[in-house]
mmCIF entry with sequence, helices, sheets and N, C-alpha, C, O atoms, coordinates in Angstrom:
data_MODEL
# 
_entry.id   MODEL 
# 
_entity.id                         1 
_entity.type                       polymer 
_entity.pdbx_number_of_molecules   1 
# 
_entity_poly.entity_id                      1 
_entity_poly.type                           'polypeptide(L)' 
_entity_poly.nstd_linkage                   no 
_entity_poly.nstd_monomer                   no 
_entity_poly.pdbx_seq_one_letter_code       
;(UNK)(UNK)(UNK)(UNK)(UNK)(UNK)(UNK)(UNK)(UNK)(UNK)(UNK)(UNK)(UNK)(UNK)(UNK)(UNK)
(UNK)(UNK)(UNK)(UNK)(UNK)(UNK)(UNK)(UNK)(UNK)(UNK)(UNK)(UNK)(UNK)(UNK)(UNK)(UNK)
(UNK)(UNK)(UNK)(UNK)(UNK)(UNK)(UNK)(UNK)(UNK)(UNK)(UNK)(UNK)(UNK)(UNK)(UNK)(UNK)
(UNK)(UNK)(UNK)(UNK)(UNK)(UNK)(UNK)
;
_entity_poly.pdbx_seq_one_letter_code_can   XXXXXXXXXXXXXXXXXXXXXXXXXXXXXXXXXXXXXXXXXXXXXXXXXXXXXXX 
_entity_poly.pdbx_strand_id                 A 
# 
loop_
_entity_poly_seq.entity_id 
_entity_poly_seq.num 
_entity_poly_seq.mon_id 
_entity_poly_seq.hetero 
1 1  UNK n 
1 2  UNK n 
1 3  UNK n 
1 4  UNK n 
1 5  UNK n 
1 6  UNK n 
1 7  UNK n 
1 8  UNK n 
1 9  UNK n 
1 10 UNK n 
1 11 UNK n 
1 12 UNK n 
1 13 UNK n 
1 14 UNK n 
1 15 UNK n 
1 16 UNK n 
1 17 UNK n 
1 18 UNK n 
1 19 UNK n 
1 20 UNK n 
1 21 UNK n 
1 22 UNK n 
1 23 UNK n 
1 24 UNK n 
1 25 UNK n 
1 26 UNK n 
1 27 UNK n 
1 28 UNK n 
1 29 UNK n 
1 30 UNK n 
1 31 UNK n 
1 32 UNK n 
1 33 UNK n 
1 34 UNK n 
1 35 UNK n 
1 36 UNK n 
1 37 UNK n 
1 38 UNK n 
1 39 UNK n 
1 40 UNK n 
1 41 UNK n 
1 42 UNK n 
1 43 UNK n 
1 44 UNK n 
1 45 UNK n 
1 46 UNK n 
1 47 UNK n 
1 48 UNK n 
1 49 UNK n 
1 50 UNK n 
1 51 UNK n 
1 52 UNK n 
1 53 UNK n 
1 54 UNK n 
1 55 UNK n 
# 
_struct_asym.id          A 
_struct_asym.entity_id   1 
# 
loop_
_struct_conf.conf_type_id 
_struct_conf.id 
_struct_conf.pdbx_PDB_helix_id 
_struct_conf.beg_label_comp_id 
_struct_conf.beg_label_asym_id 
_struct_conf.beg_label_seq_id 
_struct_conf.pdbx_beg_PDB_ins_code 
_struct_conf.end_label_comp_id 
_struct_conf.end_label_asym_id 
_struct_conf.end_label_seq_id 
_struct_conf.pdbx_end_PDB_ins_code 
_struct_conf.beg_auth_comp_id 
_struct_conf.beg_auth_asym_id 
_struct_conf.beg_auth_seq_id 
_struct_conf.end_auth_comp_id 
_struct_conf.end_auth_asym_id 
_struct_conf.end_auth_seq_id 
_struct_conf.pdbx_PDB_helix_class 
_struct_conf.details 
_struct_conf.pdbx_PDB_helix_length 
HELX_P HELX_P1 AA1 UNK A 2  ? UNK A 5  ? UNK A 2  UNK A 5  1 ? 4  
HELX_P HELX_P2 AA2 UNK A 7  ? UNK A 16 ? UNK A 7  UNK A 16 1 ? 10 
HELX_P HELX_P3 AA3 UNK A 20 ? UNK A 22 ? UNK A 20 UNK A 22 5 ? 3  
HELX_P HELX_P4 AA4 UNK A 27 ? UNK A 32 ? UNK A 27 UNK A 32 1 ? 6  
HELX_P HELX_P5 AA5 UNK A 37 ? UNK A 48 ? UNK A 37 UNK A 48 1 ? 12 
HELX_P HELX_P6 AA6 UNK A 52 ? UNK A 54 ? UNK A 52 UNK A 54 5 ? 3  
# 
_struct_conf_type.id          HELX_P 
_struct_conf_type.criteria    ? 
_struct_conf_type.reference   ? 
# 
loop_
_atom_site.group_PDB 
_atom_site.id 
_atom_site.type_symbol 
_atom_site.label_atom_id 
_atom_site.label_alt_id 
_atom_site.label_comp_id 
_atom_site.label_asym_id 
_atom_site.label_entity_id 
_atom_site.label_seq_id 
_atom_site.pdbx_PDB_ins_code 
_atom_site.Cartn_x 
_atom_site.Cartn_y 
_atom_site.Cartn_z 
_atom_site.occupancy 
_atom_site.B_iso_or_equiv 
_atom_site.pdbx_formal_charge 
_atom_site.auth_seq_id 
_atom_site.auth_comp_id 
_atom_site.auth_asym_id 
_atom_site.auth_atom_id 
_atom_site.pdbx_PDB_model_num 
ATOM 1   N N  . UNK A 1 1  ? 108.049 116.190 94.795  1.00 0.00 ? 1  UNK A N  1 
ATOM 2   C CA . UNK A 1 1  ? 106.830 115.464 94.624  1.00 0.00 ? 1  UNK A CA 1 
ATOM 3   C C  . UNK A 1 1  ? 105.641 116.407 94.620  1.00 0.00 ? 1  UNK A C  1 
ATOM 4   O O  . UNK A 1 1  ? 104.705 116.235 93.838  1.00 0.00 ? 1  UNK A O  1 
ATOM 5   N N  . UNK A 1 2  ? 105.678 117.399 95.492  1.00 0.00 ? 2  UNK A N  1 
ATOM 6   C CA . UNK A 1 2  ? 104.563 118.363 95.529  1.00 0.00 ? 2  UNK A CA 1 
ATOM 7   C C  . UNK A 1 2  ? 104.394 119.068 94.189  1.00 0.00 ? 2  UNK A C  1 
ATOM 8   O O  . UNK A 1 2  ? 103.269 119.279 93.735  1.00 0.00 ? 2  UNK A O  1 
ATOM 9   N N  . UNK A 1 3  ? 105.494 119.431 93.560  1.00 0.00 ? 3  UNK A N  1 
ATOM 10  C CA . UNK A 1 3  ? 105.427 120.145 92.289  1.00 0.00 ? 3  UNK A CA 1 
ATOM 11  C C  . UNK A 1 3  ? 104.774 119.292 91.207  1.00 0.00 ? 3  UNK A C  1 
ATOM 12  O O  . UNK A 1 3  ? 103.970 119.794 90.421  1.00 0.00 ? 3  UNK A O  1 
ATOM 13  N N  . UNK A 1 4  ? 105.107 118.031 91.163  1.00 0.00 ? 4  UNK A N  1 
ATOM 14  C CA . UNK A 1 4  ? 104.582 117.180 90.098  1.00 0.00 ? 4  UNK A CA 1 
ATOM 15  C C  . UNK A 1 4  ? 103.184 116.630 90.407  1.00 0.00 ? 4  UNK A C  1 
ATOM 16  O O  . UNK A 1 4  ? 102.315 116.616 89.536  1.00 0.00 ? 4  UNK A O  1 
ATOM 17  N N  . UNK A 1 5  ? 102.970 116.181 91.645  1.00 0.00 ? 5  UNK A N  1 
ATOM 18  C CA . UNK A 1 5  ? 101.731 115.497 91.998  1.00 0.00 ? 5  UNK A CA 1 
ATOM 19  C C  . UNK A 1 5  ? 100.706 116.380 92.698  1.00 0.00 ? 5  UNK A C  1 
ATOM 20  O O  . UNK A 1 5  ? 99.527  116.031 92.759  1.00 0.00 ? 5  UNK A O  1 
ATOM 21  N N  . UNK A 1 6  ? 101.143 117.514 93.223  1.00 0.00 ? 6  UNK A N  1 
ATOM 22  C CA . UNK A 1 6  ? 100.277 118.323 94.077  1.00 0.00 ? 6  UNK A CA 1 
ATOM 23  C C  . UNK A 1 6  ? 100.454 117.865 95.521  1.00 0.00 ? 6  UNK A C  1 
ATOM 24  O O  . UNK A 1 6  ? 100.758 116.700 95.778  1.00 0.00 ? 6  UNK A O  1 
ATOM 25  N N  . UNK A 1 7  ? 100.265 118.778 96.448  1.00 0.00 ? 7  UNK A N  1 
ATOM 26  C CA . UNK A 1 7  ? 100.586 118.516 97.844  1.00 0.00 ? 7  UNK A CA 1 
ATOM 27  C C  . UNK A 1 7  ? 99.833  117.325 98.429  1.00 0.00 ? 7  UNK A C  1 
ATOM 28  O O  . UNK A 1 7  ? 100.438 116.459 99.060  1.00 0.00 ? 7  UNK A O  1 
ATOM 29  N N  . UNK A 1 8  ? 98.531  117.275 98.225  1.00 0.00 ? 8  UNK A N  1 
ATOM 30  C CA . UNK A 1 8  ? 97.732  116.192 98.811  1.00 0.00 ? 8  UNK A CA 1 
ATOM 31  C C  . UNK A 1 8  ? 98.083  114.823 98.264  1.00 0.00 ? 8  UNK A C  1 
ATOM 32  O O  . UNK A 1 8  ? 98.226  113.864 99.023  1.00 0.00 ? 8  UNK A O  1 
ATOM 33  N N  . UNK A 1 9  ? 98.223  114.728 96.944  1.00 0.00 ? 9  UNK A N  1 
ATOM 34  C CA . UNK A 1 9  ? 98.536  113.447 96.335  1.00 0.00 ? 9  UNK A CA 1 
ATOM 35  C C  . UNK A 1 9  ? 99.970  113.027 96.669  1.00 0.00 ? 9  UNK A C  1 
ATOM 36  O O  . UNK A 1 9  ? 100.227 111.844 96.893  1.00 0.00 ? 9  UNK A O  1 
ATOM 37  N N  . UNK A 1 10 ? 100.895 113.972 96.703  1.00 0.00 ? 10 UNK A N  1 
ATOM 38  C CA . UNK A 1 10 ? 102.282 113.661 97.060  1.00 0.00 ? 10 UNK A CA 1 
ATOM 39  C C  . UNK A 1 10 ? 102.352 113.078 98.469  1.00 0.00 ? 10 UNK A C  1 
ATOM 40  O O  . UNK A 1 10 ? 103.092 112.125 98.717  1.00 0.00 ? 10 UNK A O  1 
ATOM 41  N N  . UNK A 1 11 ? 101.589 113.646 99.376  1.00 0.00 ? 11 UNK A N  1 
ATOM 42  C CA . UNK A 1 11 ? 101.566 113.137 100.746 1.00 0.00 ? 11 UNK A CA 1 
ATOM 43  C C  . UNK A 1 11 ? 101.019 111.710 100.779 1.00 0.00 ? 11 UNK A C  1 
ATOM 44  O O  . UNK A 1 11 ? 101.536 110.857 101.500 1.00 0.00 ? 11 UNK A O  1 
ATOM 45  N N  . UNK A 1 12 ? 99.982  111.461 100.001 1.00 0.00 ? 12 UNK A N  1 
ATOM 46  C CA . UNK A 1 12 ? 99.407  110.123 99.928  1.00 0.00 ? 12 UNK A CA 1 
ATOM 47  C C  . UNK A 1 12 ? 100.406 109.122 99.363  1.00 0.00 ? 12 UNK A C  1 
ATOM 48  O O  . UNK A 1 12 ? 100.545 108.013 99.880  1.00 0.00 ? 12 UNK A O  1 
ATOM 49  N N  . UNK A 1 13 ? 101.095 109.513 98.309  1.00 0.00 ? 13 UNK A N  1 
ATOM 50  C CA . UNK A 1 13 ? 102.104 108.628 97.728  1.00 0.00 ? 13 UNK A CA 1 
ATOM 51  C C  . UNK A 1 13 ? 103.174 108.308 98.760  1.00 0.00 ? 13 UNK A C  1 
ATOM 52  O O  . UNK A 1 13 ? 103.560 107.150 98.917  1.00 0.00 ? 13 UNK A O  1 
ATOM 53  N N  . UNK A 1 14 ? 103.649 109.313 99.453  1.00 0.00 ? 14 UNK A N  1 
ATOM 54  C CA . UNK A 1 14 ? 104.726 109.126 100.431 1.00 0.00 ? 14 UNK A CA 1 
ATOM 55  C C  . UNK A 1 14 ? 104.326 108.178 101.554 1.00 0.00 ? 14 UNK A C  1 
ATOM 56  O O  . UNK A 1 14 ? 105.149 107.404 102.042 1.00 0.00 ? 14 UNK A O  1 
ATOM 57  N N  . UNK A 1 15 ? 103.073 108.239 101.958 1.00 0.00 ? 15 UNK A N  1 
ATOM 58  C CA . UNK A 1 15 ? 102.612 107.422 103.092 1.00 0.00 ? 15 UNK A CA 1 
ATOM 59  C C  . UNK A 1 15 ? 102.064 106.065 102.688 1.00 0.00 ? 15 UNK A C  1 
ATOM 60  O O  . UNK A 1 15 ? 102.222 105.085 103.416 1.00 0.00 ? 15 UNK A O  1 
ATOM 61  N N  . UNK A 1 16 ? 101.415 106.003 101.522 1.00 0.00 ? 16 UNK A N  1 
ATOM 62  C CA . UNK A 1 16 ? 100.585 104.832 101.210 1.00 0.00 ? 16 UNK A CA 1 
ATOM 63  C C  . UNK A 1 16 ? 101.086 103.924 100.096 1.00 0.00 ? 16 UNK A C  1 
ATOM 64  O O  . UNK A 1 16 ? 100.735 102.744 100.070 1.00 0.00 ? 16 UNK A O  1 
ATOM 65  N N  . UNK A 1 17 ? 101.886 104.433 99.185  1.00 0.00 ? 17 UNK A N  1 
ATOM 66  C CA . UNK A 1 17 ? 102.289 103.641 98.024  1.00 0.00 ? 17 UNK A CA 1 
ATOM 67  C C  . UNK A 1 17 ? 103.572 102.865 98.292  1.00 0.00 ? 17 UNK A C  1 
ATOM 68  O O  . UNK A 1 17 ? 104.627 103.450 98.540  1.00 0.00 ? 17 UNK A O  1 
ATOM 69  N N  . UNK A 1 18 ? 103.467 101.556 98.240  1.00 0.00 ? 18 UNK A N  1 
ATOM 70  C CA . UNK A 1 18 ? 104.648 100.705 98.357  1.00 0.00 ? 18 UNK A CA 1 
ATOM 71  C C  . UNK A 1 18 ? 105.288 100.647 96.976  1.00 0.00 ? 18 UNK A C  1 
ATOM 72  O O  . UNK A 1 18 ? 104.631 100.318 95.988  1.00 0.00 ? 18 UNK A O  1 
ATOM 73  N N  . UNK A 1 19 ? 106.567 100.967 96.919  1.00 0.00 ? 19 UNK A N  1 
ATOM 74  C CA . UNK A 1 19 ? 107.276 101.071 95.641  1.00 0.00 ? 19 UNK A CA 1 
ATOM 75  C C  . UNK A 1 19 ? 108.348 99.984  95.573  1.00 0.00 ? 19 UNK A C  1 
ATOM 76  O O  . UNK A 1 19 ? 109.229 99.908  96.429  1.00 0.00 ? 19 UNK A O  1 
ATOM 77  N N  . UNK A 1 20 ? 108.257 99.151  94.548  1.00 0.00 ? 20 UNK A N  1 
ATOM 78  C CA . UNK A 1 20 ? 109.191 98.034  94.397  1.00 0.00 ? 20 UNK A CA 1 
ATOM 79  C C  . UNK A 1 20 ? 110.641 98.509  94.361  1.00 0.00 ? 20 UNK A C  1 
ATOM 80  O O  . UNK A 1 20 ? 111.519 97.882  94.954  1.00 0.00 ? 20 UNK A O  1 
ATOM 81  N N  . UNK A 1 21 ? 110.890 99.622  93.662  1.00 0.00 ? 21 UNK A N  1 
ATOM 82  C CA . UNK A 1 21 ? 112.252 100.141 93.527  1.00 0.00 ? 21 UNK A CA 1 
ATOM 83  C C  . UNK A 1 21 ? 112.839 100.609 94.860  1.00 0.00 ? 21 UNK A C  1 
ATOM 84  O O  . UNK A 1 21 ? 114.044 100.836 94.972  1.00 0.00 ? 21 UNK A O  1 
ATOM 85  N N  . UNK A 1 22 ? 111.984 100.747 95.853  1.00 0.00 ? 22 UNK A N  1 
ATOM 86  C CA . UNK A 1 22 ? 112.446 101.114 97.203  1.00 0.00 ? 22 UNK A CA 1 
ATOM 87  C C  . UNK A 1 22 ? 112.491 99.885  98.111  1.00 0.00 ? 22 UNK A C  1 
ATOM 88  O O  . UNK A 1 22 ? 112.464 100.004 99.336  1.00 0.00 ? 22 UNK A O  1 
ATOM 89  N N  . UNK A 1 23 ? 112.557 98.733  97.508  1.00 0.00 ? 23 UNK A N  1 
ATOM 90  C CA . UNK A 1 23 ? 112.626 97.504  98.293  1.00 0.00 ? 23 UNK A CA 1 
ATOM 91  C C  . UNK A 1 23 ? 111.300 97.146  98.944  1.00 0.00 ? 23 UNK A C  1 
ATOM 92  O O  . UNK A 1 23 ? 111.269 96.543  100.017 1.00 0.00 ? 23 UNK A O  1 
ATOM 93  N N  . UNK A 1 24 ? 110.208 97.518  98.294  1.00 0.00 ? 24 UNK A N  1 
ATOM 94  C CA . UNK A 1 24 ? 108.888 97.211  98.839  1.00 0.00 ? 24 UNK A CA 1 
ATOM 95  C C  . UNK A 1 24 ? 108.518 98.086  100.022 1.00 0.00 ? 24 UNK A C  1 
ATOM 96  O O  . UNK A 1 24 ? 107.763 97.677  100.903 1.00 0.00 ? 24 UNK A O  1 
ATOM 97  N N  . UNK A 1 25 ? 109.061 99.298  100.029 1.00 0.00 ? 25 UNK A N  1 
ATOM 98  C CA . UNK A 1 25 ? 108.764 100.257 101.108 1.00 0.00 ? 25 UNK A CA 1 
ATOM 99  C C  . UNK A 1 25 ? 108.055 101.464 100.532 1.00 0.00 ? 25 UNK A C  1 
ATOM 100 O O  . UNK A 1 25 ? 108.044 101.680 99.320  1.00 0.00 ? 25 UNK A O  1 
ATOM 101 N N  . UNK A 1 26 ? 107.463 102.246 101.418 1.00 0.00 ? 26 UNK A N  1 
ATOM 102 C CA . UNK A 1 26 ? 106.915 103.541 101.022 1.00 0.00 ? 26 UNK A CA 1 
ATOM 103 C C  . UNK A 1 26 ? 108.050 104.562 101.041 1.00 0.00 ? 26 UNK A C  1 
ATOM 104 O O  . UNK A 1 26 ? 109.142 104.280 101.534 1.00 0.00 ? 26 UNK A O  1 
ATOM 105 N N  . UNK A 1 27 ? 107.785 105.737 100.507 1.00 0.00 ? 27 UNK A N  1 
ATOM 106 C CA . UNK A 1 27 ? 108.763 106.818 100.550 1.00 0.00 ? 27 UNK A CA 1 
ATOM 107 C C  . UNK A 1 27 ? 109.115 107.131 102.010 1.00 0.00 ? 27 UNK A C  1 
ATOM 108 O O  . UNK A 1 27 ? 110.291 107.258 102.351 1.00 0.00 ? 27 UNK A O  1 
ATOM 109 N N  . UNK A 1 28 ? 108.114 107.252 102.857 1.00 0.00 ? 28 UNK A N  1 
ATOM 110 C CA . UNK A 1 28 ? 108.375 107.559 104.266 1.00 0.00 ? 28 UNK A CA 1 
ATOM 111 C C  . UNK A 1 28 ? 109.227 106.485 104.927 1.00 0.00 ? 28 UNK A C  1 
ATOM 112 O O  . UNK A 1 28 ? 110.136 106.801 105.694 1.00 0.00 ? 28 UNK A O  1 
ATOM 113 N N  . UNK A 1 29 ? 108.943 105.217 104.639 1.00 0.00 ? 29 UNK A N  1 
ATOM 114 C CA . UNK A 1 29 ? 109.740 104.135 105.221 1.00 0.00 ? 29 UNK A CA 1 
ATOM 115 C C  . UNK A 1 29 ? 111.174 104.178 104.721 1.00 0.00 ? 29 UNK A C  1 
ATOM 116 O O  . UNK A 1 29 ? 112.113 103.963 105.488 1.00 0.00 ? 29 UNK A O  1 
ATOM 117 N N  . UNK A 1 30 ? 111.341 104.454 103.436 1.00 0.00 ? 30 UNK A N  1 
ATOM 118 C CA . UNK A 1 30 ? 112.695 104.538 102.874 1.00 0.00 ? 30 UNK A CA 1 
ATOM 119 C C  . UNK A 1 30 ? 113.499 105.641 103.551 1.00 0.00 ? 30 UNK A C  1 
ATOM 120 O O  . UNK A 1 30 ? 114.660 105.437 103.906 1.00 0.00 ? 30 UNK A O  1 
ATOM 121 N N  . UNK A 1 31 ? 112.884 106.811 103.731 1.00 0.00 ? 31 UNK A N  1 
ATOM 122 C CA . UNK A 1 31 ? 113.583 107.900 104.416 1.00 0.00 ? 31 UNK A CA 1 
ATOM 123 C C  . UNK A 1 31 ? 113.882 107.538 105.869 1.00 0.00 ? 31 UNK A C  1 
ATOM 124 O O  . UNK A 1 31 ? 114.963 107.844 106.373 1.00 0.00 ? 31 UNK A O  1 
ATOM 125 N N  . UNK A 1 32 ? 112.948 106.900 106.535 1.00 0.00 ? 32 UNK A N  1 
ATOM 126 C CA . UNK A 1 32 ? 113.169 106.493 107.927 1.00 0.00 ? 32 UNK A CA 1 
ATOM 127 C C  . UNK A 1 32 ? 114.328 105.504 108.034 1.00 0.00 ? 32 UNK A C  1 
ATOM 128 O O  . UNK A 1 32 ? 115.018 105.455 109.052 1.00 0.00 ? 32 UNK A O  1 
ATOM 129 N N  . UNK A 1 33 ? 114.536 104.724 106.984 1.00 0.00 ? 33 UNK A N  1 
ATOM 130 C CA . UNK A 1 33 ? 115.634 103.756 106.960 1.00 0.00 ? 33 UNK A CA 1 
ATOM 131 C C  . UNK A 1 33 ? 116.941 104.359 106.469 1.00 0.00 ? 33 UNK A C  1 
ATOM 132 O O  . UNK A 1 33 ? 117.950 103.661 106.365 1.00 0.00 ? 33 UNK A O  1 
ATOM 133 N N  . UNK A 1 34 ? 116.929 105.664 106.165 1.00 0.00 ? 34 UNK A N  1 
ATOM 134 C CA . UNK A 1 34 ? 118.158 106.356 105.799 1.00 0.00 ? 34 UNK A CA 1 
ATOM 135 C C  . UNK A 1 34 ? 118.428 106.496 104.316 1.00 0.00 ? 34 UNK A C  1 
ATOM 136 O O  . UNK A 1 34 ? 119.532 106.878 103.927 1.00 0.00 ? 34 UNK A O  1 
ATOM 137 N N  . UNK A 1 35 ? 117.453 106.198 103.480 1.00 0.00 ? 35 UNK A N  1 
ATOM 138 C CA . UNK A 1 35 ? 117.654 106.358 102.029 1.00 0.00 ? 35 UNK A CA 1 
ATOM 139 C C  . UNK A 1 35 ? 117.872 107.825 101.686 1.00 0.00 ? 35 UNK A C  1 
ATOM 140 O O  . UNK A 1 35 ? 117.315 108.718 102.326 1.00 0.00 ? 35 UNK A O  1 
ATOM 141 N N  . UNK A 1 36 ? 118.694 108.060 100.660 1.00 0.00 ? 36 UNK A N  1 
ATOM 142 C CA . UNK A 1 36 ? 118.959 109.444 100.263 1.00 0.00 ? 36 UNK A CA 1 
ATOM 143 C C  . UNK A 1 36 ? 117.856 109.939 99.326  1.00 0.00 ? 36 UNK A C  1 
ATOM 144 O O  . UNK A 1 36 ? 117.202 109.157 98.636  1.00 0.00 ? 36 UNK A O  1 
ATOM 145 N N  . UNK A 1 37 ? 117.674 111.239 99.323  1.00 0.00 ? 37 UNK A N  1 
ATOM 146 C CA . UNK A 1 37 ? 116.597 111.885 98.571  1.00 0.00 ? 37 UNK A CA 1 
ATOM 147 C C  . UNK A 1 37 ? 116.663 111.555 97.088  1.00 0.00 ? 37 UNK A C  1 
ATOM 148 O O  . UNK A 1 37 ? 115.636 111.269 96.473  1.00 0.00 ? 37 UNK A O  1 
ATOM 149 N N  . UNK A 1 38 ? 117.837 111.589 96.515  1.00 0.00 ? 38 UNK A N  1 
ATOM 150 C CA . UNK A 1 38 ? 117.982 111.359 95.073  1.00 0.00 ? 38 UNK A CA 1 
ATOM 151 C C  . UNK A 1 38 ? 117.514 109.960 94.683  1.00 0.00 ? 38 UNK A C  1 
ATOM 152 O O  . UNK A 1 38 ? 116.793 109.807 93.697  1.00 0.00 ? 38 UNK A O  1 
ATOM 153 N N  . UNK A 1 39 ? 117.909 108.942 95.435  1.00 0.00 ? 39 UNK A N  1 
ATOM 154 C CA . UNK A 1 39 ? 117.516 107.577 95.088  1.00 0.00 ? 39 UNK A CA 1 
ATOM 155 C C  . UNK A 1 39 ? 116.012 107.368 95.268  1.00 0.00 ? 39 UNK A C  1 
ATOM 156 O O  . UNK A 1 39 ? 115.389 106.630 94.505  1.00 0.00 ? 39 UNK A O  1 
ATOM 157 N N  . UNK A 1 40 ? 115.437 108.013 96.269  1.00 0.00 ? 40 UNK A N  1 
ATOM 158 C CA . UNK A 1 40 ? 113.995 107.916 96.474  1.00 0.00 ? 40 UNK A CA 1 
ATOM 159 C C  . UNK A 1 40 ? 113.266 108.588 95.311  1.00 0.00 ? 40 UNK A C  1 
ATOM 160 O O  . UNK A 1 40 ? 112.304 108.032 94.782  1.00 0.00 ? 40 UNK A O  1 
ATOM 161 N N  . UNK A 1 41 ? 113.709 109.764 94.914  1.00 0.00 ? 41 UNK A N  1 
ATOM 162 C CA . UNK A 1 41 ? 113.058 110.465 93.804  1.00 0.00 ? 41 UNK A CA 1 
ATOM 163 C C  . UNK A 1 41 ? 113.169 109.644 92.518  1.00 0.00 ? 41 UNK A C  1 
ATOM 164 O O  . UNK A 1 41 ? 112.203 109.567 91.759  1.00 0.00 ? 41 UNK A O  1 
ATOM 165 N N  . UNK A 1 42 ? 114.317 109.035 92.261  1.00 0.00 ? 42 UNK A N  1 
ATOM 166 C CA . UNK A 1 42 ? 114.476 108.191 91.071  1.00 0.00 ? 42 UNK A CA 1 
ATOM 167 C C  . UNK A 1 42 ? 113.475 107.033 91.096  1.00 0.00 ? 42 UNK A C  1 
ATOM 168 O O  . UNK A 1 42 ? 112.893 106.695 90.065  1.00 0.00 ? 42 UNK A O  1 
ATOM 169 N N  . UNK A 1 43 ? 113.279 106.441 92.240  1.00 0.00 ? 43 UNK A N  1 
ATOM 170 C CA . UNK A 1 43 ? 112.325 105.337 92.371  1.00 0.00 ? 43 UNK A CA 1 
ATOM 171 C C  . UNK A 1 43 ? 110.896 105.815 92.130  1.00 0.00 ? 43 UNK A C  1 
ATOM 172 O O  . UNK A 1 43 ? 110.114 105.133 91.467  1.00 0.00 ? 43 UNK A O  1 
ATOM 173 N N  . UNK A 1 44 ? 110.554 106.982 92.664  1.00 0.00 ? 44 UNK A N  1 
ATOM 174 C CA . UNK A 1 44 ? 109.222 107.554 92.438  1.00 0.00 ? 44 UNK A CA 1 
ATOM 175 C C  . UNK A 1 44 ? 109.033 107.849 90.955  1.00 0.00 ? 44 UNK A C  1 
ATOM 176 O O  . UNK A 1 44 ? 107.979 107.555 90.390  1.00 0.00 ? 44 UNK A O  1 
ATOM 177 N N  . UNK A 1 45 ? 110.041 108.424 90.330  1.00 0.00 ? 45 UNK A N  1 
ATOM 178 C CA . UNK A 1 45 ? 109.963 108.736 88.899  1.00 0.00 ? 45 UNK A CA 1 
ATOM 179 C C  . UNK A 1 45 ? 109.714 107.484 88.071  1.00 0.00 ? 45 UNK A C  1 
ATOM 180 O O  . UNK A 1 45 ? 108.895 107.492 87.153  1.00 0.00 ? 45 UNK A O  1 
ATOM 181 N N  . UNK A 1 46 ? 110.415 106.418 88.394  1.00 0.00 ? 46 UNK A N  1 
ATOM 182 C CA . UNK A 1 46 ? 110.251 105.173 87.656  1.00 0.00 ? 46 UNK A CA 1 
ATOM 183 C C  . UNK A 1 46 ? 108.865 104.569 87.887  1.00 0.00 ? 46 UNK A C  1 
ATOM 184 O O  . UNK A 1 46 ? 108.237 104.073 86.951  1.00 0.00 ? 46 UNK A O  1 
ATOM 185 N N  . UNK A 1 47 ? 108.400 104.610 89.108  1.00 0.00 ? 47 UNK A N  1 
ATOM 186 C CA . UNK A 1 47 ? 107.118 103.991 89.440  1.00 0.00 ? 47 UNK A CA 1 
ATOM 187 C C  . UNK A 1 47 ? 105.935 104.748 88.865  1.00 0.00 ? 47 UNK A C  1 
ATOM 188 O O  . UNK A 1 47 ? 104.906 104.148 88.554  1.00 0.00 ? 47 UNK A O  1 
ATOM 189 N N  . UNK A 1 48 ? 106.070 106.062 88.719  1.00 0.00 ? 48 UNK A N  1 
ATOM 190 C CA . UNK A 1 48 ? 104.942 106.888 88.295  1.00 0.00 ? 48 UNK A CA 1 
ATOM 191 C C  . UNK A 1 48 ? 105.151 107.565 86.934  1.00 0.00 ? 48 UNK A C  1 
ATOM 192 O O  . UNK A 1 48 ? 104.413 108.485 86.584  1.00 0.00 ? 48 UNK A O  1 
ATOM 193 N N  . UNK A 1 49 ? 106.143 107.121 86.175  1.00 0.00 ? 49 UNK A N  1 
ATOM 194 C CA . UNK A 1 49 ? 106.412 107.664 84.845  1.00 0.00 ? 49 UNK A CA 1 
ATOM 195 C C  . UNK A 1 49 ? 106.473 109.183 84.822  1.00 0.00 ? 49 UNK A C  1 
ATOM 196 O O  . UNK A 1 49 ? 105.834 109.835 83.996  1.00 0.00 ? 49 UNK A O  1 
ATOM 197 N N  . UNK A 1 50 ? 107.257 109.737 85.750  1.00 0.00 ? 50 UNK A N  1 
ATOM 198 C CA . UNK A 1 50 ? 107.450 111.194 85.797  1.00 0.00 ? 50 UNK A CA 1 
ATOM 199 C C  . UNK A 1 50 ? 108.237 111.604 84.549  1.00 0.00 ? 50 UNK A C  1 
ATOM 200 O O  . UNK A 1 50 ? 109.220 110.949 84.203  1.00 0.00 ? 50 UNK A O  1 
ATOM 201 N N  . UNK A 1 51 ? 107.822 112.668 83.874  1.00 0.00 ? 51 UNK A N  1 
ATOM 202 C CA . UNK A 1 51 ? 108.522 113.113 82.667  1.00 0.00 ? 51 UNK A CA 1 
ATOM 203 C C  . UNK A 1 51 ? 110.008 113.386 82.926  1.00 0.00 ? 51 UNK A C  1 
ATOM 204 O O  . UNK A 1 51 ? 110.393 113.856 83.997  1.00 0.00 ? 51 UNK A O  1 
ATOM 205 N N  . UNK A 1 52 ? 110.809 113.086 81.942  1.00 0.00 ? 52 UNK A N  1 
ATOM 206 C CA . UNK A 1 52 ? 112.269 113.230 82.044  1.00 0.00 ? 52 UNK A CA 1 
ATOM 207 C C  . UNK A 1 52 ? 112.683 114.624 82.490  1.00 0.00 ? 52 UNK A C  1 
ATOM 208 O O  . UNK A 1 52 ? 113.641 114.760 83.250  1.00 0.00 ? 52 UNK A O  1 
ATOM 209 N N  . UNK A 1 53 ? 111.995 115.649 82.043  1.00 0.00 ? 53 UNK A N  1 
ATOM 210 C CA . UNK A 1 53 ? 112.368 117.036 82.379  1.00 0.00 ? 53 UNK A CA 1 
ATOM 211 C C  . UNK A 1 53 ? 112.218 117.337 83.869  1.00 0.00 ? 53 UNK A C  1 
ATOM 212 O O  . UNK A 1 53 ? 112.784 118.317 84.355  1.00 0.00 ? 53 UNK A O  1 
ATOM 213 N N  . UNK A 1 54 ? 111.476 116.525 84.594  1.00 0.00 ? 54 UNK A N  1 
ATOM 214 C CA . UNK A 1 54 ? 111.289 116.740 86.028  1.00 0.00 ? 54 UNK A CA 1 
ATOM 215 C C  . UNK A 1 54 ? 112.158 115.832 86.890  1.00 0.00 ? 54 UNK A C  1 
ATOM 216 O O  . UNK A 1 54 ? 112.136 115.914 88.118  1.00 0.00 ? 54 UNK A O  1 
ATOM 217 N N  . UNK A 1 55 ? 112.904 114.989 86.247  1.00 0.00 ? 55 UNK A N  1 
ATOM 218 C CA . UNK A 1 55 ? 113.706 114.025 87.014  1.00 0.00 ? 55 UNK A CA 1 
ATOM 219 C C  . UNK A 1 55 ? 114.957 114.604 87.533  1.00 0.00 ? 55 UNK A C  1 
ATOM 220 O O  . UNK A 1 55 ? 115.729 113.911 88.196  1.00 0.00 ? 55 UNK A O  1 
# 
């Protein structure tokens, strides 16, 4: 996330953005609930239209 969004914005996304693909949770909440990194990144990519080459 830092590479694509920059450190400050990535941190904000992780803490503040509720993502439907994560069951209505933030990235931090998903990780706290035991979600794996790959599934979280896929959800972020879908929610923020991350280019295919970075997925």
